[in-house]
Steps between C-alpha positions, in 0.01 A plus 500: 500500500643844398534753787307812428704819486846340500622759237395785728649320804839460336521858379618750757496808280192413300670661197718325239750800482573510870748277690355299786617239752516243220708705260838340425795655686730737317861378485683761295504751777709603802372387841645533854649162582559596861651733744877536456545361851320179394786420261770340723745209491213280593305335217139621506201391297230736372215439253482784252242487221438132576868420467713364777813719529814440715670825595818585687810728485841425362806549718550847346143595587342462158145366521417180303163344402466162330237245421464312827502156344779259425497401125559135600217399730328826594656519850442851643835683497406716799529174702857462375818686590734770380860418409661840448259669264360176342214277614569131562169304468422316827370191320774373258757776536463663162657843505361815342671829413349843592350511149343157514750282303585152624875510586537165678328159512662269761391182319660592162778708339295671230256779597167503305440808293197578712435796716231625731351846453676799645331836556624853450512696831557869575548625856380854572490631854304263729372272222622242249306504170460195279425473132273193458534474127813384322809651675640620163192715447527683832521872448592708807361812322157343558540490882219705646685573819571845648872528576476730802610257775841667545385856429557714814197710410273205582450263789377146436291266719499143372229249579546132556430222252129420499320194375149562365240224458344642182568571134737796453241691289268522799777684690584714198137606468490570868784743464345661188181589692568701818132568552508202736719688755208637715336159513746213491751704704246698699677469837859472374524810273205697641436631148194706459218369278523818297831382363325232292276773357783699351488446120767255378699613197633214291726487191656210310820549303625181328522230762491733800198634681501807720223596737477775761276720711561866515388713792558852632514602865333190629746396771250271677490277188881453465650547841490129581811434291717777660687520834295647785737794526413611147186720487358680199150547644530884480716525186420499131634202305426252225521133535527228243484133606469185298719253321648373172468144384837433336509128430330179614757495780501861622265782588639831628275684744578864569389809682612860439415802720576839343478801737365821341764709686785359294642268764646164395266224392431205724533200278481127568493174301336182616630231265327166477654187352283201416668183388255214412584176677219295353170598340343529839789651704770762478794655675467860609776749572484874566692804604415864581739782404448855610685834477394637836573401865811335366667415832187430707541137602200518729279590208664221292389250757151642533466514128622142447247374750221714355565380140555136604162488676330650194664247266401212727143616451553508120634147516201380694261658246694344213477152666126537555437605137717217368298250705172641377606506140620135504245339729166668457293348225231768456439625149678826534658779307677784677376857444727806462475835669668839434795426729592190294634686197871476594463132592318428176768662293769314692325165435463602128879552483579165668264317268669657199845397628381145587336459161805613308725269695270203451488567124881525482534169682245338269691617193828365643343160559370497145843590362655222707244245378572597135874456551449152644275407202772609255 
């Protein structure tokens, strides 16, 4: 017996041109593999885009990421050991170079011309980025990261590595629609409900989506993000807050307060890094950079706790939505509201990227099949 409404149930977006929780993951992109401090001389496993990766550091400090699977009998290499900079498989002792070549097989003199996949990495500030496509195609110019970690004009507060029980697009959409602040984070951020009523301005340029709210002299709507010793309640100013979706793995939130008296702008970035683990889970990293209260460690600690609590609420919401989307069997199609525009454009970009990559892989398979036939 055919279940009624299975098509509607499977579709998260309800529209063919929008990515949803079933959309294939996009590999030819940069993602955060982990915090720099997670790359050590200990072998560590991490699933990234449904691939098991073993990561570590060479003796000179260079980070390494390889396919976490011995080419012989699929033994996990993170359960093996390092010999210098090379990995010795813990099952039959096959040894791998830092780029994945087999360089020793204890049971024979000749080494097979076989290698495991190696991944291009770039370390910037507190993060190590990974290119999940072919290493030779990695282009550092495509890195969407801000390189302000060592700029004395900014101070940076880095969050911990978070695991999210939900598809990464649910978190991306959460970050694209800040109208949830007065509701999901009612007690944490104490954002006034009027904030969600400020018109959202959205623009797409290529594969990036920018969205922001613009206010004037409404200190009560924006003060929650600033230190308690900063007060613009009786001053004229303009405020712009929002974010820019830069890639499937990164969204840059921002806020900019411009005083009318000509004083320096108060500017901050809240950078969000989402790295799919599987279709129904992801890794989440973040940092906040600001150009004010640079040496105020007390505010750093307060802000870290404040942001961490808010992100825990986001993670809970994402988990609950993932469960509803995958378990509830009502005939259902989600509706859209005005605040969804940025998230809708974001999902449109991801769908385009995923479709293009799927088409490219299909053509490559067809070319390979033709070569075998010849």
